[in-house]
N, C-alpha and C positions, 0 to 999 in steps of 0.2 A: 504493499499500500504506499502511495506517495501523496503529497499534498503540502500545504503550508505547515510551518511549525505549529502554529495555533491550532489548525485543524487536526493534525496528527496527535498532539498532546490531548486534545479533547476526546478524540476517538479512543485513544489508549485508556484514559481515565474512565470513559463511559463504557468500555467493555466491547465496543464494536470491532476492535482489533487488539492486538497485543504488541508490546514493545519488540518481542522476538520477531513477529511477522514484519514489522516496520523495518527493523535493522536488517533482516534477511533480504527484503526487497531492495534496500539501498546497496547492500553488499553485492547483490546480483547486478545492479546497474554499474557498479564499480568494475566488477569482473568483466562485464561485456565491453566497456569502452575505455577503461583506464589505460590500457596499453597504447591507445592512440593519443589520449589527452595528456597523460602523465601529470595529473594534478597532485599526486601524493609522492612523498619520499618513502613512506611506510604506511601500509593499511593494517590496522589493528583489529582484524576480523574476530579472532577468538576472544580477545578482551571485550569487544563490543557485544558479543553474544552472551558472555558471562554477565555483563552489566545489564543487558536487556532482561535476562532471567530474573535478576534481583528486583528489577522494577515490576515485573509481572507478579512476582511472589508478594511484594509489598502491597500491590493493588488487591490481590486475591485475599490478603489478610486484613484488608480494610484500613491499612496504615496510610498516613498522609504522605503524598508524593509532591514533588516540586512542580513548578509551572512548565517545565520542559521535560517532564518524565517521559522517557522512551524516545525522545527526539534525537536523531543522529546529528552530530556536529563535527566538522572538520577543523583542525587547529593548525595554524601556521607553524612551521618547523623552526621558529626562533623563540617559542614559548616552551619552558621547561616542563617535562612530563615525567613523573617518577617511574622509572623502570622501562621507559620507552626512549629510544635514541632521539636526541635533539641536535641537529647538525648545522642549522642556519644555511643549509645547502652548500657547505664548504668542506673541502677535503681536510681542513685543519681540525674539524670536529667530527669527522666521519666516525660513526660508531660510539660516540660519547653518550653515556646514559646518565642523566641527572638523578640525584638522590632525593629530589623533592619536586612538587608541583608548583607552577606559577599560581598566583592568587586567583587569576581568572579561570584557570583549569579547575581549581578547587571549587570555585563558585558554579561552574558548569555542572560538576558532579553533584553538588548540593541541590541543584535545581532539577536533578534527574536526567540531565542530558547525557547522551552516550557518544563518546568520541570514537569515530570510525577510522581516524588516521591523521598523520602529520603532513601538511601540504608543502609543496615545492615553492621556492622563492628565489629571487635574485640573491646571490651570495651575500650574507649579512645584511640583507634588505637594501642592497645598493644597486638600483636599476629600475628601469621603467618598462620591462618587457618579459621578465622571467627567462631571459636567454642567458643570464650570467650565472645560472646554477651550475655547480660542479657535477650535478647528476643529470644534466640534459634539460632542454627547454620544456615548458608546458605549452600546450596548444589551446587556442581559443575554441570552445565548443560551438560557438556560432558559426565559425569558419576555421577549420583546422589548419588552413594555410597561413593564418594570422596569429599574432601574439595575443595573449590574454591581458597584457599590461603587467605592471609590476610595482613594487616588488612582491606584493601579495597575490601574484597571478594564479598560484595553485589554489588558494582559498576562493578566489572569484570563480575560477573554472569549476571547482568542485560543486558550487552552488548552481552555476549556469547549466552544468551537465546533469543535474539531478542526483549527484552522488550523496548530497546531504542538503536539507533545506536551510541550514545555517552554517556559518563558519566564522572563525576569528582571524583577523589580520592585524598588522601594525602599520601605522601611517606616520612617516617622518617628514615627508614632503609631498605626499599624495598617494602613498602606496596602498591605500584602501580605495580612495575615490577614483583614481585613474583606472585600475583594473575593473572596478565595478562598472564604470562607464563603457569600457571596451567589451565587457561580457554581457552587458544588459541586465545587471542586477543592482540591488540597493547596497550602498556602502557608506559607512558612517565613521568619521573621525570625531570623537567626543572632545569636549573641553579638556585641555591639559590638566591632569590631576584628578579627573573624574573617575577614571578607571586605573586600577593599580598596575604599575610597571614591575612589580616584584615578580621575578622569574622570566621577564622578557629580556632576552640577551640584547644588551644595549648597542645601538648604532650611534645616535646622537641624543644624549640624555635629556637635553632641554627641549627636544622636538618630538621624540617618540611618544606614541599613544596607541593603545590597543583598542580595536573597535570591531563591530559586527558587519558581516555580509548576510544578505537574505534576499528572497525573491519578492517580498512585499515590505512596505514601510512599517506595517503593524508588526510583522515578525522581527524586523530590526529593532523596533522600539522595546519589544519584550526582551530580546536578548541583551540589549544595552541595560535595561533595568536589572537584569540578573547579574551582570558583571560589574556594574557601577557601584560606587560607595567607598567610604574611607577605609584605608588599609594601614594599620600601624607599621607594617613592614616596609612601607614606601614613604620616604621622607617628603616626596612631592605630592602625596595624596591630599586632596582637598578635605578639610576637616568639617564637613557638614553633610547633611542628608542629600542624597542624589535626587534630582528632579524626578517627579512622577509623570511619565510621558504618555503611557498607554491610555490613561483615562481622559486625555485631552485630544486624542487623534480625531475625534468627530466634532471638535469645536468649530471647524470651518475657519475661513480666513477673512470674514467680513470685518472691515476696518483695519486689517493688518497692513502695515506700511512696508512696502517692498521696494528696494532700490536695485536697479539693474546696473551693474558696474561697467561704466563706459570703457575704461581702459582694457577690459578683458573681452571686448566685443568687436575689436577692430583688426588691426594688422596681425597676421599670424593665425587667426582663427578661421578655420574652413567655413565657407559660406553656408554649407548645409548644416553644420553644427550651430552657427549663429542663428540661422533661421528657426531651428527647433527651440533654442533658448528663448527667442522672442515669442514663439508660439506658446511656450510655457508661461511666460510673463503675461501674455494676453489671456490665457486660461485663468490665472490668478485674479486678473482684473475682472473677468467675467464672473468669478465666484465672490466678488465683493471686496477684494483687496485694493488698496491704493498703490499704484505702480508708477514709478518715475525712474528716469536714469539718474545715476549719481557718480561723481568722480571721486576715486580713491587714488590720488596721484602716485603715492609711494609704492603701490603694488607692482609697478613696472620695474622696480629695483629688487623685487623679491628674489629672483633667480640668482642674481649676482651675490647678494648677501648670503643666501642659503648655501651656495657652493663654496663659501669660505667657512661659515659657522659649522655646518654639518661635517665636513671633512676634518675640521679642527677637533671637534668632539670625538669623531671616529678614530683619529690617530691616537688619542688618549685611551679610549675604551678598548681598542683592539690590541693595545700593548700587552694585555694579559695573556694573549695567545702566543706563547713563546716556547712551547715544548717542554716546559718544566713541570707544570702541575696537572694538566689534562689535555686531551686531544692528541693530535699528531706530534711525534717526535722523530726527527731525523738525526741520528747520531753523528757526531763529529768530534775531532780531537779536543776542542776546547768548548767552554760554555757559550762564548760569543759566536763561534762558528756553528754550534748546534742551533742557536736561535736563528741565525741568518738562514741556515739550510732549511730549517723547519718552516719559517715564514715564507721563504722562496717557493717551496714545494706546496705549502698548504693554502696560500692565498691566490685567488684568481687575479686577472689583469685589472678589473675595475676596482677591486678592493685595494690593490697596491696603488693604483692611481690616486685614489681618494686619501689613502694614508699619507702618501708623499705630498699631496696638495695641502692637507691639513697640517702636517708637520712643518712645512715651509711657511704657512700663514702664521704659525705660532712661534717661529724662530726669532732669535734676537735680531733686532734691526728691522724686522718686517712686521712684527706684531701690531704696532699702532697703525701702520699703513694698510694692513689687510684685515686681520681679525677685529681690531678695535674699530675700524671704519665700518665693517659689516654690522657690528653691534649697534652703532649709531643709526644705520639705515633701518635696522630692526625696530628701533625706537620710533623712527618716523612712520613706519608701517603701522605700529600700534596706535600712534596718534591719529593717523588718517582714518583708520578703522573706527576709532572712538568718535571722531567727528561725524562719520557716516551714520553711526548707530545713535547719535542724538536725534536724527531725523527719521531713521528707519528701524523697524523691528528685525527684519532679515534682509539679506542681500542675495542677488542672483547672478550667476555667470555660467559659462560652459565648465564642465568638469575637466575637459581635455580640449586642446586646440583642434584635434582631428579625431576621427574614429580609428578603430584598430588597424594597424599597418601590418604588412606581410612579414613573416619570419625572415630574418636576415636582411631586411630592407634598409635598416639604419646601422651603419658601421661607425660613423663619426660620433664620439662621446658627446660633443657639445650639441649636436643635433638631437641626440637622444635626451639630453637634459631639458630641452625645450618642451618635452611632453608634460613637465610639471609646472609650467608657467602659471596656470590658473589655480593650482592647489597649494603651492608653497607659501604664499602670503599668510594663509590661515595658520599654518604650523608655526610660523615666526611670531604670530600674535598670540598663540595659545588658545585660539577660539575653536568652537565646533563648526563642522561643515559636513555635508553629505551629498552623495550623488544619487540622483533618481533617474531611471530610464525614461526617456521621452522621445518617441519617434525614432527615425532612422535617416541615414544619408541616402543618396541616390543609389548606392550599391546595396542598400538593405541592412547596413551595419548599424547597431544601436548607438544612440547618442545619449550621453549623460548630462543632466542639468544639475549644477551645483547650487545648493542652498546653504548660505553662510549665516551665522548668528554671533552675537557677542558672547563672551564667557558665561557659561551656565545658561545659555539661551536655547537649550535643546527643545523646550516645549514649543515655542513659536516656530523653530526650525522644522520640527516634525509636523506641525499643523500645515505649514506651507508645502512640505514634501507630500503629505497625504493628499492635498488638493491637486498637486501636480500629477501624482500617480492616478487619481481618479479621472483626470482629463487626458491622460496620455493616449495617443494613437498606438496602434499595433506596430511593433518593429517589423522589418521586412523579412527577417529570417528566424527560424527556430534554432534552439541550441545544437541541432544536428546539422545546421547549415542549409537546410532545405527552405524553399520559399514558403512563407506562411499562408 
């Protein structure tokens, strides 16, 4: 049996199906097409069946079960899972098995969700296509000749292919929203600190945030409520109750003030993408929202600032992978030679590129000119967003400049980085944003509309997303790539 997460959870609790039947149906879907898609680094079939049996036993005994009881979930392979390999799709961590669960993984289990596997990603979450994985690329279920986006491409593809109705990804500069747009699913980057980062293997600690993928806005809201909330184990966790989102999804958008970001609707944005975003804005206006264009000037500098700040933090975070404590170790005569050999063999080209860029930006004599200047730009972005949110409740833009491109089509790193133009500013500001599918381009490939909100503005953001979803035209292709 398949369906939305909410439908499946209700059916399991109501007795019209069982967790075992639901899990078996999704494992069968994985077995059928996973060799083509390669959404997973590991499928935890036996563990999932054991967990499903426990859920069914609890229901049969009349015991209380969580809101996601029996619902299959896929988890990005940079979230620690006790007893299951966590590799970040890197050779340097190949086979490493954590001795603990990430907080979000614990919260999934407490809600009754059943993990069916760990999903593929760009190595250490560095990329926009999931072509940088040490274990091979993931393909887009909508068109298997195209990328699913990145870095959470495996998580997006797992949902789009029907392998699981829900998945978790991480978003540092757009790594949830961009693949969600490419694969035609919903993807959410929450407010920084709303979801615990404990057990998320860090890329850039001031930017990383865990968030949900789903086929519907309502499913994404439910999953976010499950994983959100203060965690004493995470020093950056917000010390207040998480917003209640699900109960507001049907509030509508009458009177909601929506700003269409003019800087993200011009040069570099595919005309088909821009047309769908304007259509979504028109749909919000028809539903009662007040829609106007708004200028957020500093967003045009987001890409430049991000590719100094994020690599700088990565160069620090990835220093721990040195062959001494865990992961790959390449023996050599001296400790220094061992570290060099280990990191040379263990890291891929994009990870090395970003470590070197970040180390340079932090080096003596260049810190103020590069890293320090980027932080000043980050402040300007925060100020410009704050000014926009004085007039508007939410903002609107494309999630991505284009729709999904072909595998191997982009070889130049700088061209690849442009895929994150629309998403990066939100990460720099620490605000929430989400991608909602809305229509398609002339080739039938899905377009994602990005809804942005101020910090802890998830409720109005989801209200707008629900209205966009309700007005969305059908995309031109199904997840199998056939015409709809």
